[in-house]
N, CA, C and O atoms as CSV, one atom per row, in Angstrom:
chain,resi,resn,atom,element,x,y,z
A,1,MET,N,N,0.835,-1.185,0.000
A,1,MET,CA,C,0.000,0.000,0.000
A,1,MET,C,C,0.877,1.244,0.000
A,1,MET,O,O,1.747,1.417,0.853
A,2,GLU,N,N,0.628,2.083,-0.957
A,2,GLU,CA,C,1.356,3.336,-1.027
A,2,GLU,C,C,0.620,4.378,-0.184
A,2,GLU,O,O,-0.607,4.467,-0.229
A,3,LYS,N,N,1.366,5.155,0.573
A,3,LYS,CA,C,0.744,6.184,1.405
A,3,LYS,C,C,0.116,7.246,0.518
A,3,LYS,O,O,0.724,7.691,-0.455
A,4,ASN,N,N,-1.101,7.649,0.857
A,4,ASN,CA,C,-1.742,8.721,0.104
A,4,ASN,C,C,-2.417,9.751,1.014
A,4,ASN,O,O,-3.206,10.574,0.549
A,5,VAL,N,N,-2.104,9.702,2.309
A,5,VAL,CA,C,-2.641,10.666,3.277
A,5,VAL,C,C,-1.471,11.429,3.885
A,5,VAL,O,O,-0.600,10.841,4.526
A,6,GLY,N,N,-1.459,12.739,3.678
A,6,GLY,CA,C,-0.381,13.581,4.176
A,6,GLY,C,C,-0.576,13.985,5.623
A,6,GLY,O,O,-1.554,13.605,6.267
A,7,ASN,N,N,0.376,14.765,6.124
A,7,ASN,CA,C,0.358,15.158,7.537
A,7,ASN,C,C,-0.832,16.038,7.902
A,7,ASN,O,O,-1.475,15.811,8.926
A,8,VAL,N,N,-1.132,17.037,7.080
A,8,VAL,CA,C,-2.260,17.929,7.385
A,8,VAL,C,C,-3.566,17.147,7.311
A,8,VAL,O,O,-4.434,17.291,8.173
A,9,ASP,N,N,-3.701,16.325,6.284
A,9,ASP,CA,C,-4.887,15.483,6.123
A,9,ASP,C,C,-5.030,14.539,7.316
A,9,ASP,O,O,-6.137,14.301,7.798
A,10,ARG,N,N,-3.924,14.015,7.777
A,10,ARG,CA,C,-3.910,13.097,8.924
A,10,ARG,C,C,-4.408,13.788,10.197
A,10,ARG,O,O,-5.211,13.224,10.941
A,11,ILE,N,N,-3.936,14.989,10.436
A,11,ILE,CA,C,-4.344,15.749,11.627
A,11,ILE,C,C,-5.838,16.072,11.560
A,11,ILE,O,O,-6.547,15.964,12.560
A,12,ILE,N,N,-6.310,16.469,10.377
A,12,ILE,CA,C,-7.733,16.782,10.203
A,12,ILE,C,C,-8.585,15.542,10.465
A,12,ILE,O,O,-9.643,15.637,11.086
A,13,ARG,N,N,-8.127,14.377,9.995
A,13,ARG,CA,C,-8.864,13.137,10.212
A,13,ARG,C,C,-8.925,12.766,11.689
A,13,ARG,O,O,-9.958,12.302,12.171
A,14,ILE,N,N,-7.830,12.965,12.405
A,14,ILE,CA,C,-7.811,12.654,13.845
A,14,ILE,C,C,-8.758,13.584,14.600
A,14,ILE,O,O,-9.505,13.137,15.471
A,15,ILE,N,N,-8.731,14.864,14.271
A,15,ILE,CA,C,-9.621,15.827,14.927
A,15,ILE,C,C,-11.081,15.490,14.615
A,15,ILE,O,O,-11.931,15.526,15.505
A,16,ALA,N,N,-11.371,15.163,13.355
A,16,ALA,CA,C,-12.737,14.800,12.969
A,16,ALA,C,C,-13.196,13.541,13.708
A,16,ALA,O,O,-14.344,13.459,14.143
A,17,ALA,N,N,-12.299,12.563,13.850
A,17,ALA,CA,C,-12.645,11.326,14.550
A,17,ALA,C,C,-12.981,11.598,16.013
A,17,ALA,O,O,-13.926,11.027,16.557
A,18,VAL,N,N,-12.208,12.466,16.640
A,18,VAL,CA,C,-12.467,12.797,18.042
A,18,VAL,C,C,-13.817,13.496,18.178
A,18,VAL,O,O,-14.588,13.189,19.087
A,19,ILE,N,N,-14.102,14.429,17.282
A,19,ILE,CA,C,-15.371,15.152,17.334
A,19,ILE,C,C,-16.548,14.198,17.117
A,19,ILE,O,O,-17.546,14.268,17.833
A,20,ILE,N,N,-16.431,13.310,16.133
A,20,ILE,CA,C,-17.502,12.347,15.858
A,20,ILE,C,C,-17.715,11.425,17.055
A,20,ILE,O,O,-18.854,11.136,17.424
A,21,ALA,N,N,-16.626,10.966,17.657
A,21,ALA,CA,C,-16.732,10.067,18.816
A,21,ALA,C,C,-17.383,10.775,20.005
A,21,ALA,O,O,-18.245,10.204,20.674
A,22,VAL,N,N,-16.976,12.004,20.262
A,22,VAL,CA,C,-17.539,12.759,21.390
A,22,VAL,C,C,-19.024,13.014,21.171
A,22,VAL,O,O,-19.821,12.884,22.100
A,23,LEU,N,N,-19.401,13.378,19.944
A,23,LEU,CA,C,-20.825,13.598,19.658
A,23,LEU,C,C,-21.618,12.300,19.787
A,23,LEU,O,O,-22.754,12.309,20.261
A,24,GLY,N,N,-21.028,11.200,19.371
A,24,GLY,CA,C,-21.693,9.902,19.518
A,24,GLY,C,C,-21.907,9.539,20.966
A,24,GLY,O,O,-22.953,9.002,21.329
A,25,ILE,N,N,-20.913,9.831,21.803
A,25,ILE,CA,C,-21.045,9.558,23.235
A,25,ILE,C,C,-22.060,10.508,23.869
A,25,ILE,O,O,-22.892,10.091,24.675
A,26,TYR,N,N,-21.987,11.782,23.500
A,26,TYR,CA,C,-22.880,12.781,24.074
A,26,TYR,C,C,-24.350,12.461,23.766
A,26,TYR,O,O,-25.212,12.530,24.642
A,27,TYR,N,N,-24.613,12.110,22.496
A,27,TYR,CA,C,-25.985,11.811,22.094
A,27,TYR,C,C,-26.341,10.340,22.275
A,27,TYR,O,O,-27.433,9.912,21.900
A,28,GLN,N,N,-25.433,9.575,22.842
A,28,GLN,CA,C,-25.623,8.145,23.092
A,28,GLN,C,C,-26.127,7.445,21.831
A,28,GLN,O,O,-27.160,6.775,21.832
A,29,SER,N,N,-25.358,7.625,20.759
A,29,SER,CA,C,-25.730,7.092,19.466
A,29,SER,C,C,-24.626,6.176,18.937
A,29,SER,O,O,-23.442,6.379,19.208
A,30,TRP,N,N,-25.043,5.169,18.180
A,30,TRP,CA,C,-24.076,4.269,17.549
A,30,TRP,C,C,-23.339,4.953,16.406
A,30,TRP,O,O,-22.338,4.424,15.925
A,31,TRP,N,N,-23.805,6.104,15.964
A,31,TRP,CA,C,-23.143,6.840,14.898
A,31,TRP,C,C,-21.732,7.251,15.301
A,31,TRP,O,O,-20.895,7.523,14.441
A,32,GLY,N,N,-21.469,7.297,16.580
A,32,GLY,CA,C,-20.135,7.631,17.068
A,32,GLY,C,C,-19.085,6.612,16.649
A,32,GLY,O,O,-17.894,6.921,16.620
A,33,LEU,N,N,-19.525,5.394,16.323
A,33,LEU,CA,C,-18.590,4.369,15.859
A,33,LEU,C,C,-17.991,4.702,14.495
A,33,LEU,O,O,-16.967,4.138,14.110
A,34,LEU,N,N,-18.619,5.603,13.778
A,34,LEU,CA,C,-18.062,6.024,12.489
A,34,LEU,C,C,-16.711,6.719,12.656
A,34,LEU,O,O,-15.975,6.889,11.684
A,35,ALA,N,N,-16.392,7.112,13.866
A,35,ALA,CA,C,-15.097,7.742,14.134
A,35,ALA,C,C,-13.944,6.788,13.855
A,35,ALA,O,O,-12.807,7.220,13.667
A,36,ILE,N,N,-14.232,5.505,13.827
A,36,ILE,CA,C,-13.193,4.508,13.562
A,36,ILE,C,C,-12.613,4.688,12.157
A,36,ILE,O,O,-11.418,4.477,11.950
A,37,ILE,N,N,-13.441,5.071,11.205
A,37,ILE,CA,C,-12.997,5.177,9.805
A,37,ILE,C,C,-11.929,6.261,9.625
A,37,ILE,O,O,-10.843,5.946,9.139
A,38,PRO,N,N,-12.186,7.531,9.996
A,38,PRO,CA,C,-11.122,8.520,9.805
A,38,PRO,C,C,-9.915,8.262,10.707
A,38,PRO,O,O,-8.788,8.598,10.342
A,39,LEU,N,N,-10.140,7.676,11.863
A,39,LEU,CA,C,-9.029,7.378,12.757
A,39,LEU,C,C,-8.132,6.296,12.167
A,39,LEU,O,O,-6.907,6.412,12.210
A,40,ALA,N,N,-8.726,5.262,11.627
A,40,ALA,CA,C,-7.945,4.180,11.023
A,40,ALA,C,C,-7.179,4.669,9.798
A,40,ALA,O,O,-6.003,4.346,9.630
A,41,THR,N,N,-7.838,5.446,8.947
A,41,THR,CA,C,-7.160,5.936,7.750
A,41,THR,C,C,-6.050,6.922,8.101
A,41,THR,O,O,-5.074,7.048,7.361
A,42,ALA,N,N,-6.194,7.615,9.214
A,42,ALA,CA,C,-5.133,8.534,9.641
A,42,ALA,C,C,-3.908,7.763,10.115
A,42,ALA,O,O,-2.778,8.159,9.827
A,43,PHE,N,N,-4.118,6.673,10.834
A,43,PHE,CA,C,-2.980,5.931,11.374
A,43,PHE,C,C,-2.290,5.037,10.348
A,43,PHE,O,O,-1.076,4.848,10.415
A,44,ILE,N,N,-3.043,4.488,9.404
A,44,ILE,CA,C,-2.383,3.665,8.389
A,44,ILE,C,C,-1.925,4.510,7.199
A,44,ILE,O,O,-1.216,4.023,6.319
A,45,ARG,N,N,-2.337,5.778,7.182
A,45,ARG,CA,C,-1.948,6.753,6.163
A,45,ARG,C,C,-2.342,6.327,4.754
A,45,ARG,O,O,-1.644,6.630,3.786
A,46,PHE,N,N,-3.456,5.629,4.648
A,46,PHE,CA,C,-3.968,5.196,3.361
A,46,PHE,C,C,-5.484,5.312,3.369
A,46,PHE,O,O,-6.152,4.804,4.269
A,47,CYS,N,N,-6.022,5.988,2.353
A,47,CYS,CA,C,-7.470,6.127,2.219
A,47,CYS,C,C,-7.897,5.425,0.932
A,47,CYS,O,O,-7.526,5.868,-0.155
A,48,PRO,N,N,-8.675,4.330,1.030
A,48,PRO,CA,C,-9.083,3.605,-0.168
A,48,PRO,C,C,-9.942,4.440,-1.117
A,48,PRO,O,O,-9.946,4.186,-2.322
A,49,LEU,N,N,-10.661,5.422,-0.601
A,49,LEU,CA,C,-11.495,6.268,-1.442
A,49,LEU,C,C,-10.651,7.178,-2.334
A,49,LEU,O,O,-11.088,7.556,-3.421
A,50,TYR,N,N,-9.455,7.529,-1.886
A,50,TYR,CA,C,-8.566,8.382,-2.671
A,50,TYR,C,C,-8.044,7.670,-3.915
A,50,TYR,O,O,-7.718,8.320,-4.908
A,51,LEU,N,N,-7.959,6.340,-3.872
A,51,LEU,CA,C,-7.389,5.564,-4.971
A,51,LEU,C,C,-8.136,5.767,-6.295
A,51,LEU,O,O,-7.507,6.172,-7.272
A,52,PRO,N,N,-9.450,5.505,-6.374
A,52,PRO,CA,C,-10.137,5.699,-7.660
A,52,PRO,C,C,-10.256,7.169,-8.056
A,52,PRO,O,O,-10.399,7.487,-9.237
A,53,LEU,N,N,-10.198,8.062,-7.074
A,53,LEU,CA,C,-10.304,9.490,-7.376
A,53,LEU,C,C,-8.958,10.092,-7.779
A,53,LEU,O,O,-8.908,11.208,-8.294
A,54,GLY,N,N,-7.874,9.360,-7.548
A,54,GLY,CA,C,-6.542,9.836,-7.927
A,54,GLY,C,C,-6.009,10.931,-7.020
A,54,GLY,O,O,-5.155,11.715,-7.433
A,55,ILE,N,N,-6.497,10.995,-5.801
A,55,ILE,CA,C,-6.056,12.029,-4.861
A,55,ILE,C,C,-4.895,11.493,-4.043
A,55,ILE,O,O,-4.903,10.342,-3.607
A,56,LYS,N,N,-3.892,12.345,-3.839
A,56,LYS,CA,C,-2.753,11.971,-3.010
A,56,LYS,C,C,-2.301,13.225,-2.264
A,56,LYS,O,O,-1.789,14.162,-2.877
A,57,THR,N,N,-2.487,13.246,-0.946
A,57,THR,CA,C,-2.066,14.403,-0.165
A,57,THR,C,C,-0.699,14.185,0.462
A,57,THR,O,O,-0.164,15.076,1.122
A,58,PHE,N,N,-0.129,12.990,0.255
A,58,PHE,CA,C,1.179,12.673,0.782
A,58,PHE,C,C,2.227,13.111,-0.231
A,58,PHE,O,O,2.133,12.767,-1.409
A,59,CYS,N,N,3.204,13.851,0.210
A,59,CYS,CA,C,4.232,14.360,-0.686
A,59,CYS,C,C,5.593,13.818,-0.244
A,59,CYS,O,O,6.060,14.113,0.856
A,60,LYS,N,N,6.222,13.025,-1.111
A,60,LYS,CA,C,7.548,12.526,-0.810
A,60,LYS,C,C,8.581,13.614,-1.039
A,60,LYS,O,O,8.489,14.377,-2.001
A,61,LYS,N,N,9.559,13.682,-0.156
A,61,LYS,CA,C,10.648,14.636,-0.339
A,61,LYS,C,C,11.629,14.065,-1.347
A,61,LYS,O,O,11.950,12.877,-1.323
A,62,GLU,N,N,12.094,14.925,-2.224
A,62,GLU,CA,C,13.063,14.455,-3.220
A,62,GLU,C,C,14.415,14.261,-2.568
A,62,GLU,O,O,14.873,15.088,-1.781
A,63,GLU,N,N,15.041,13.156,-2.911
A,63,GLU,CA,C,16.351,12.855,-2.371
A,63,GLU,C,C,17.430,13.412,-3.286
A,63,GLU,O,O,17.268,13.438,-4.506
A,64,LYS,N,N,18.532,13.857,-2.692
A,64,LYS,CA,C,19.645,14.422,-3.468
A,64,LYS,C,C,20.599,13.353,-3.889
A,64,LYS,O,O,21.597,13.642,-4.550
């Protein structure tokens, strides 16, 4: 798996996951479990939805 989630995207996903989880707990809803998706994609740094769309927010540094 090639990484396609960059650092800024990763931070946004973690923040979104925390917000979704907190709202799920606050409203006592199973929808809070959806926080697993952005959290997992942030930690493995790969988003399967980006693949068919051709999106890549991960930028490799060029080596000298």
